[in-house]
N, C-alpha and C positions, 0 to 999 in steps of 0.2 A: 363493578365490585362485587363479589360473591362472598359467601361465608361458608365454609366447612367446617363444623364445629365450633370455639371461639376463635378460629385464627382465619381473619380475611385473608383472602389471595387476589389480587391484583390482577387484572387480565389487559394482556397489552393489546391496543388498539391498532389494527394494521394500518398501514402507510401505502400509499401510492407511489414510494421514492424508486426512480429509476438508478440510482447511483451505481456506476460497474457497468451500466449495460451501454454496448454498440448500436447503435439504430439506424438502418438504412433506409431512407423514405423517398419513393419516388414521387413523381408531380408536386414537388416541393416549392415550386417558384412562384404559387399564386394561391389563392382560396384557401380550402380548406388544408391543403397541402402546408401550406406557409404559417397557417395558425398551427397546425401540428408540428411545425417543426418548432416553433417558439415555446411552444407546450413541452415538447420532450427536453428539449434545453434546458427547459427551467425546473423539469422534474429531476434532473441531473445525468440524464443520458449525453453521451458524445454522439452528435449526431452526424450522419452521412448525408448530406442534400443533394439529392440529385433529381435533374430536370434538362431540358435543352438549350433553357436560356439561361446562360451562365451570368450575365450580367447581372440578374436578379437573384441567382444563388448568392453571389457576391456580395450584395448588398443584406440579406436575409442573415448570410454567416457574420457579418460585422455587427449587425445588431444582435443577434445570439451571444457573440465575445463581448460584445460591452455590457451586457445584462450577466454577466459572469458564468456562460456558458462555453460549451467545447463544441465545433463542430467545423467541417470542412465543406467546401462546394465542388463537386462532381459532376459534368457535363456529360448527359446520360441520354442515350434514347432507348427507351424500356422494347421499343420492336426490332432491336437489334442485337442479336445474342452475343456479338464479341464487344458493344458497348456496355452489355451488362457485366460481362465478367471483368471487363476493365475498372468498370466503377467497384465492383467487389476488391479486387485488388487493391485499388487504391485508397480504399478504407483500411484494409487491413496494413497496408504499409504505415499508416497516421495512428490509426488506434487497436490494432488488432483484429480479431476475428469477427464478427457481425453475428449478433444474438438474438435481434429483433429486429424485424422486417416488416414494414408498413407499403403493401402494394397498393397506391394510391392513385397512379397517373392516369387519365381518362380525360375522355373527350364526347362531346355531343353536339349532334346537329340536330335540329330539330325543323318541322313542316310537315306537308302532305306526303304520305308515303310513296305516293307515285310519283312525285317529284323529285324522290331522293335518287342519286346515281349511284352507280355501281362502285364508283371511286370512294364515295363519300362511305357508302357501305363497307369497302374495304379498308379504310382508315379507321373506322370506329373498332373494328374488330381487331383488327393488329395493334393498337394502344390498348383496348379495354380487355381484351381476351389473350393475345400472344402477349403482350408486354406485361400482364398478370402474372401467366404462367411463365414467362421465361425469369421475373425477378424470383418469385417465391422458389421456384426449383434451384436456382442458382445459390440464393438465401440457404434453402434445407441442405443441399450439398455440402455447403461450407459449414455449417452447424454438426451435421453430423460427424465430418472430418473432424472437428473439433472436440467432438467430445460430450455431444447434446445427450445421448442417452444416459450417460451416466451423471450428467448434471440436471438433466429434466429443465435446462431453463431456453431451450428455442423456442421462439416465439414469431409468427408471422400471422399478421392481421391484412386482410383485402378489402377495399372498399368496392361496395356492392352500392345498391339505389332501393328504395321502394317503387321505383318503375320496375324491378325484378319479379313484382307480383299483384301490383296494382297497375290497373288499365289506365295509361296516361295517352289519349292521341297524339298523333305525330311523332313518336319516338320509338318506332318500332323495331328498328335495327339498335339503338341504344337499350333498350329494354333488354332484347334478347340477350346482348353482351350481359348486362349485368346480372340477368339470371343463371349466365353461363358462368360467371364469377360465384356466386353460390355454390353451384352444384360442385363446381372446378376444388374449391376450398374444403368442402365436406369431403370428398375423395381424397384428396392431398394429406387432410387429418386421418383419414382412415391408414393412409399409404404410409405415414410418419410416426405413426401412434407409440410404437414401442420404440423409436429413435429419440423421443425425448423433444420432439416437435409438436406444438400446439398449432394448430390453424384455425382461425376465427375469422367470421366476416362482419363487415358493420354495413348496416343497409341506412345511411341518413334519409329523412325526408326533403323536402324542399327547403333549399336553403339557397339566400341571393350570394352567386358570387359570379366571376368574369364571364364564363360560359352564359349564365344566364338573365344577367340582368336588364338587358335591353329585352328580352321577353317580359320580364314581370315591371317592368315600366308601361308595356304595352296595356292598351284596354283589354285585349285578351290575358294577359298574365294578372292584371288587376281582378279581372272576372273569376280567374284561377283561385287566387288567395282568397276571395270572399266565399268560396264554395267548401275550403276547409270548415273545421268545426269550430274552431279557435279562430279563423279568419287573419290569419296570421302565417308569415315563413318562419321555419326554425330559426334557431340560430347557432353560429360554429361552436359556441361554449358547451351547448346541449351534448355535443360529442365528447368531452373533455375526458371526464371521468370513465366511461365505458373504453376510450381508448387507453389510458393507463393502466387501467383493470389489467386488458387483456395482454398489455406489453409487459406485466409485473410479475413476479413471482407468485403473487397471490392466486395468477388465474393457474395456476398447476393442473386442475381437475377439470380445465374448460377446454375443451377441442371439439371442432366438427360443429360450432353454434353459428347463427349467423342470428345477429341483434339488431331488430328494427328502433331505431329513435326519430320519431318523427312527428312528435308534439302529437300526437291523433290526427293527423293528416290524412290516413287512410280509413279511420273507422267510419 
């Protein structure tokens, strides 16, 4: 509370409520994506759960509904343009226009770079780069058509990684795709800056997920954890407030920004 003269003025405390928003989230079937789906539902957003594993999505949808949220499950292949368009069509039929997009789907295969096949490389670029491009592009087209220039409420968040700028052995192709996500997001932010669409990037540190659990249980993975300044992995919950902020109206002045959340792992 502040005072001007003799009359106190109460300041409103900003909240991260997402009530009224329709959020489409890719890679929602496991890991960070599933965690974010629960978070978005709890924050009041109507959530469009997208991934290839429809059975997992349906269980997650039921969980969100049981906790008072609203969600639909949509089978989607982010590498396929027709599948991406169909997912947005399904979202609009149930919830109306999507105004919030989290392009989170990704894959990773580690190991010696000399041993990685062209097929693995192509798979990673298809999901981690083309998938992000198709998801964000379709989302922006729909937001602009729905009047984001007037409302200023278009929000797109891309998931990158600290490997985009920190040298981690054995993940050359993955790191390249995540570096590409950062630059792609910055250019998209500039492309759509006058259409009321904000594009930002979250770069998580090392978090235990389905993709890397086997590695972090291995002697090499344990050695990597011990190399971090705090000798621990990050937590999914470390990403909660940054994600909600970037999806909310409070982030109206933030676009083209890459936020690193890594518990100091890259220091």
